[in-house]
N, C-alpha and C positions, 0 to 999 in steps of 0.2 A: 917358286912361282907364287906371286901374291894374288890375293883375292881381287885386287884392283884390275888384274888382267882378264878377269872373267867377263864374257859378254853378258848383257842383261836380259837375254831372251832364251827360252828353253831350246828351240831348234838350233840356234847359234851355239849354245853350249854343247849340245850333243855332237856337233861337228867339231867344235874347238877341242874337245877332250880326246878326239882321235889322235893317236901318236904320242899322247902324254904318258907319263910313267905312274903306275900305281905301285906304291912301296909299302911293304909290311915288314915290320921288325919282328923276327921270330928267333927266340933264343940268342939274341945278340947279333944276329945276321940279317941282312936285308934280302928279302925275297922281292924281286922286281919284275913286273910285266908291263909291256906296252899295250895300251888300250887300242884295240883294233875294231871294236864294234859297240855301238850304243843304240839306245832307243829313247825318243823324247815322249814325255807324258805331260800334256798341257792342262792348265787349270780347268778348262771347259770340256775336257776329254773324258767320255764315260769310262774309259779304261784306266784313268788316273785314280790312284787311291785317295786323292784329295777332292774328288768330284763331289762327294756328298758333305764335305765340310771336315773340320778338324775333330779328331778323336784321340784318345790316349795312344792308339796304335800308330797313327800316321802323323803325329805332331811334328816329327822331324822334317817332313816334306814342306812344312810351313816356315821353317827357318830360312834365313837369308841364304843366297846361293853359296854353294860350297860345303854344305854339311852332309853327313852320311844319313841316309834313311835305309835301315836294314829291316827286312821282314822275312818271315818264313813262308814258303810257297808249298802248298799241298802237304804241309806237315813234315816235309823231308829236307827241303833245300832253303838255305838263306840267300836272299838276293840283295845286292848292293846298288843303291841309287845315290845320285848327287842332287841335292836340292838346287833349284835353278832360278828361283824368282826372288822378289823382294820379300822381306819378312812378312808373314801373314798371307802370302799369295797362294801357295800350294801347288807346286809343279816340280818335276824332276826328270832326271836322265838315268836310265837303267844302264849299268855297265854289263855288257853281254859277253865279251870275250877279251882275252889277253894273249899276247905273244910272250911266253916266258923268256926272261933275259938273264936273271941272276938268282941265286939261292934256289936253284931248281931241285936240289936235294931236299930242301925244306918243303917245297911244294909237293914232292913225291912221297913224303913221309906218310905211311899208312895207306898209300895208294899204289902198291907194287904192280908192275906190268902195264901201267897206263902210258901210252905213247906220249912223247913231248907235245905233239900238236893237239892232243886231247886233254892235256892237264887243265887248261883254263878256257876251253872252248865251250861256251855256254855259261849262263849266269850262275847256275848252281855249282858247276865245277870250278868256276872262278873263285867263289867264296870258300869252297872246300880246300882248294890249293893254298889259299892265303889264310885259312883258319879265321874267317870273318864270320861272326854271329851277332846276335842282338846286343851284345856288350858294346859294340861299336856304333850302335844307333845314336845319332845326334852329335857325333864328334865332328870337329872342324877338320875337313880334309885338306885345308890349305894353311895349317899350322903344324909345328913340330909335334910328333906323337907316334903312336904305334902303327898308324895307317894314314898315309897322306898321298897327295897327287903332286907331281913335279914335272919338270921338262928337261930334256937334254938337248933341246934345240932342233931335234930332227923334224923334217917335214914329212908329210904323208903321201904326197902325190895326189892321185885321183881318189875322190871320195864317191863311193857307191851309195845308192838309196833304194829302199824297198819298203813294202808293208812290214808291220811288226810281226813277231813270231809268238805263237802259243796263246793268243788272246781271242776272245769272241766279240767283245764290245769294241767299237772303233777299229775293227780288224783290217779295214781297207785303207786306213790312213797311212801314207808313205812316210813314216816317221822313224824308220830304222836307217842308221848310217854306218858305213864300214869302210875300212881301208881296202880299196879295190885291189884284188890279186893276192891278199894275204892268205896264207895257208892255215890260219888259226881261227877262221870264222865259224860260227855255229850256223845251223839252219840248212835248208836244202840248197843244192848247187844252183838251181834256177833263180833263186833270190840273190845269190851272191854274184851272179853274172850281170846284174842290172847296175849300170853306172850312170850317174848324171853329173 
């Protein structure tokens, strides 16, 4: 899938990424998950890391759409975002959950006993399953490499929408999107039942 296919607006990208494939090369094997949940973070959004301007930490959010912005949350979990605007704009889409499809043994490595539905359900589990950390910050997710986004042409059907999860600023903005009915969503059931 080429960068030219990407919509030029953050909410549109958050919806567009649903159903796409996130691919990570691990030890010569592809670990693949279908993106089933995203959250949009807009330029003028107080919850967006770009809200106060560019810093060494958030500079990847200001790259043109389709680059990885990886940061550590609460000192324990890495979170993977996709930059969503024009170069210099500062906006992004958080990848919140995947449906594991291939390379599941690689995703489970070091995580014994975790059920399949829990492997990449939540943004911290997603990066742990695919072994994504700050080394991947700034990479082009729409170019060949160790981590990239593609498509197998599958549609997603109904898209649900809700408020975002786990934030305090801008908490009531309905900028979380998900594949309605997916068994791999994070968050409380009441949010996952809301479809628009």
